[in-house]
Structures are given as structure tokens and as C-alpha cells.
Steps between C-alpha positions, in 0.01 A plus 500: 500500500789612286386703193842634397542245222153565359551876498835461324343282228214747451748790486708325231189421295377858533837653402537272196144578387552877532834476318338302217227762462758781484710314243193437281395865529850619403513266197153610389600866534825441308317320218234771466757782521706351216189427292385861534851626427539317168141575393564870561833483318326338205228767483742793542725367224203464268371852575834676461677292235221363282633634167868457587750247378491156664863533610416815697217314674732210583759739646236661720389158629858398579572829679191464720542137603782281372343184649212506251465272204324686221369474148416812298370501144269674256249298301274681254551835677418351840769513769530191719704505821543194718686527832582208729666504840597206719396535864702314762302534819509272801175328403409650161742410223327605183530699179313828466384576147383830359385493139348807332424614151451855376369653181377833370130562461384849400836653601476346847718220635287203610669271752361152561614217719553176310420182688 
């Protein structure tokens, strides 16, 4: 009996399966890392620059990550910030969106995620 061919086939299947799992795990980590990063950027900008000029907020966004697409505006004393980043992973190719609004209520800044 010659099992060398069978072992080689099983080895190739095993290596490709393990490699696929690692690639999926890396893409998932990369997606979640970038999602957390732009959500945190959005919240920090709102906390520190809520009453500032929109151009200052835009400059801060561009200095932190120049690959972001953003939209910043005030509407009836409510600040809206929308951040979008394109992710180019091996498997995951998607846009990450972070959309928050902030307003003052009893001298406290209220931050809410907008869906």
C-alpha cells in the first residue's frame, strides 16, 4: 500500500483550510479595528469640539485620518458628524460608517448614534 499521495492531498487540504481561517480572522480583526477607530474619533471630536466652528472639526478629522469621507453640519443646534472609510481587505471589501449626533441638554453634551 502506498499512502504518500493520500497524505499529500490531506496535507494540502489542511494547509489551505488553516490559511483560509487565518485570512478570515485577520480581515475580521482589521474591520473591527477600523470601526472602533472611527467611532472613537467621532466621539472624541464631539466631546472636545462640540461648540467649535465646523472648519476646525473638519481639519481635526483630516489630520487624524485622511482616508475618511466625512460630512459635518449643525441643524437646529444639533451637531451631526458622519464618517465613512473604505476597507480593502482580502475577503472583506466594505465601507465602515460612523454617524453620530450631539446636542446640549441641561449643560451636558448628549451623544447619540444615528442609524
